[in-house]
N, C-alpha and C positions, 0 to 999 in steps of 0.2 A: 225465753223464747222456746217454742216447741220445735221438735226436730224437723218437721215438714217445712215450717216457715224459715228456719235457719238454712236448710238445704236450698230452698227455692231462691231466697235472696242472694245466697252465695253464688249460685249458678248464674243468676242475672248479672251480678257484679263481674264474675269471671269472664263472661261472654262479652258484655257491653263495654268493658274497659278497653278492649282491643278492636272490636268491630266498629266500623264507621256509623254506628247508631248511637242513640243517646242513652246513657245509663240513668240519667235523671228521669227521662220519660218512662223507662221500664220499671224503675223503683217506685214511681208514683202510681202506676197501674194496679199493682197488688193491693196497695193501701186503699184505692178506690173500690176495687172489685171485692176484696176480701175483708175490708174494714180493719186491716192491720195497722197498729200504731207505729210510730217511728221506731226504727230498730236501735237507735242510740249510737253515740260516738264510739263506744268500745267495740261494737260489732263492725262499724265502719273501718276502724283501725285494723281489725283482724283480717277482713277481706282484702283490704289494700295490701297487707303484708303477703297474703296468698297470691295475689296477682303479680306483685313485685317478684316473688320467688319464681313464678312461672316464666316471666320474660328473662330473668337472669339465667335460668336453666336453659331455655331454648337458644338464647344468643350468647352462651357463655364463651364460645370461641371468639366471636366478634368483640365482645366486651373485654376479654383478656388481651387480645391483640391491640385494641385501641388503648387500653390502660397502659400496657407495656410501652407502646410507641409514644404515647404522650409523656410518660415519665422519662423516657430516654431523651426526648426533645427538651424537656425542662432541665435535665441534667447536662445539657450541652451537646447532645447528639444531633445527628443530621435529621432534617425534616423527612417525614414519610407520609404515605397515604393515611396510615393509622393515626399519626399525631395530628394531621389536619382534621380527621373525623372527630378526634377527641376535643379539639378546640371548637369545632362546629357544634357539638353537643352542648358544650359549656356556654357558648354564645347564644344558642337557641333557648337555653334554660333561663338565662338572665331576666328576660321580660316578665315571665310568669312569677319568678321569685320576687321581683320588685312589686308587682301588682297584687299577687295572690293573697297575702295576709291581710292587707287593708280591705280588699274586696270581700273576703270571707267575714270580716267583722262588721262592715258598714253596708254594703250593697246586697250581698247574697240573700239575707233574710227577706228582702223586699221583692225578689225576682223569682221566687220558687212557686209562683202560681201556675195552675194548669194551663192557663191561656198563654203565658210566656213560654212555657216548655213546648207547647204545641206549635206556636208560631216559629220558634227557633228550630224545632225539629224539621219543619217543612222548608223554611227559608234556606237553611244550611244544607239540607238534603238536595235542593235544587242547585246550590253552589257546587256541591260534589259532582252532580251530574254534568254541569257545564264544564268543570275542570277535566273530567274524565273523557269528554268528547274531543278534546284537543288531539291532533295527530302529530304533534311535535315532541312527544315524550321520549327523548333519546338520552338524556343525561343520566349518568350513573353516580354512585356514591363517591367515586373519585373526583367528580366535578363539583362536589359540595364545597363552596367557598364561604367566607364569613358573611357576605351579603345575603346569600341564599339562606344560610342558617338563621341570620337575624330576622329575615322576612318570615320564615316558618315560626320562629319564636314569638314574633309579634302577633302572628295569626293565632297562636295557641292561647293568647290572652282571651280571645273570643270564647274559648271553651269554658270560661268562668260564667258565661250566661247559661243557665240550666237549659238543657235540650240541644245544645250545640254539638256535643261530642268532641272530646279532645283528639281522638284518633281521626275522626272525620274531618276536622278543620285542618289538622296538620297534613293529612293526606291531600286535601284539596289544595293547600298552599304548595305542596311539593309538585303536584301535577300541573298547577298553573305556572310553575317555574320550569316546566318542561322536563322534569325528572320522570324516569320510567315508573311504572306501577310498582315494580319490585323495589327500586331505590327509594321511592317515596314512602312505601310501607315499612321498609327496613329502618329508615331514619326515624319514622314515627314511633316504631317500637323501641328503638334505642333511646330516643328522647323521653319515652315514658318512664325510664328507670329513675332519673333524678326527680322527675315530676311526681311520680307515685310516692317515692321516698319522702319528698318534701310534704306531700299531703298527709302521709301517715304520721310524720313527726309533728305536724301542726295539729292534727286531730288528737294525737297522743298527748300533746301538751294540754289541750283542752280537757281531755279525759282525766289527766292527773290533777288539774286544777279543780275539777268537779268533785273528785274523791268518790267515796261511796263504794259499794260492793258491785262486782261485775260477774256475769254469767260466763265463767271461764270455759265451761264445756261447750256452750254455744259459740264462743269466740274461736276455740280450737277447731271445732267442726266447720265453722264458716271459713276459716283460713285454709283448711285442707280442701274443701269442696271448691272454693274459688281458685285455688292453685291448680287443681286438676282441670277444671273448666277452662281456665285461662290458657293452660298449656295446650289443650286440645284445640282451642279456638285459634291460637297463633299458628299451630301446625297446619290446620285446615285452610286458614286464610292465606298463608304464604304459598300453599300448594295450588290454590284455586284462583288466585288474583289475576294471573295472566289470562286464564280462560274465561272467567265470568265477568271480569271488569267490575265496575261499581254500580251498574244499573240495577241489579237485584236489591242492593242496599238502599238505593234511592227510592225505588218503588215501595220498599218496606217502610222507609221513613215517612213517605207521603201518607201511606195508609195509617201508620201509627199516629202521625200528627192529626189526621182527620178524626181518628177515634178520640183523641184527647180533646179536640175541639168540641166534639159531641158531648163529652163529659163536662167540659167547661160550660157549654150552653145549657145543659140540663141542670147544672148546679146553680146557674144564675136564674133559670126559670122557676126552680122549685125552692130557691133560697137556701 
């Protein structure tokens, strides 16, 4: 992979991993516009590691407090807000862990068409708009119970449909459960830690089974760029979410979905 393509794809991954837009939709556009081939599993692993490090660094205080609180509770200590949040993240992660691996092997190869990605980009963009329009978003992270966590975790399964957006669907679920934008976004980001780690491990296993040589320079550059892009993205999103809401992302998703539909129609028309 050349440097320009490596940087472009890593920036796309770093931004779209956390914004409520579709990484699948954005990764398919360069291949259509520039004629780029698939970047390969090794590069996917590298950029996933970069985005994982970004969320770990930005939320390190939250993650450390939740980890300590959960471990103390396991050791017989008193329950705390942090231990409850730890259990909530574990509960919300379970559905994707159960469904993720079978889906990636059986269903995913048949659902990566431009038409599917375009449709899900639009449909789940409208779902995000509907969820954000509710005026009862008062719940905080302290109000996250196992039922709410499981509901968000079940919603996250929909992110396996290309074009849905993991952050978008978990944000939508949190907002529909009457969590504030900040609480819904914070839980979505924290939930991304085990989810991204699992995805990286799954792809890493596939990479190891394939063997062969890898472009380590491209992987290192991709990890670094996706880390920086992801970190800046999280910081900006958390700072702006209360002021801008979700409408700009909804509009963007609708325009992106329409563009993909045009590509899909052109591909069908011209074979």
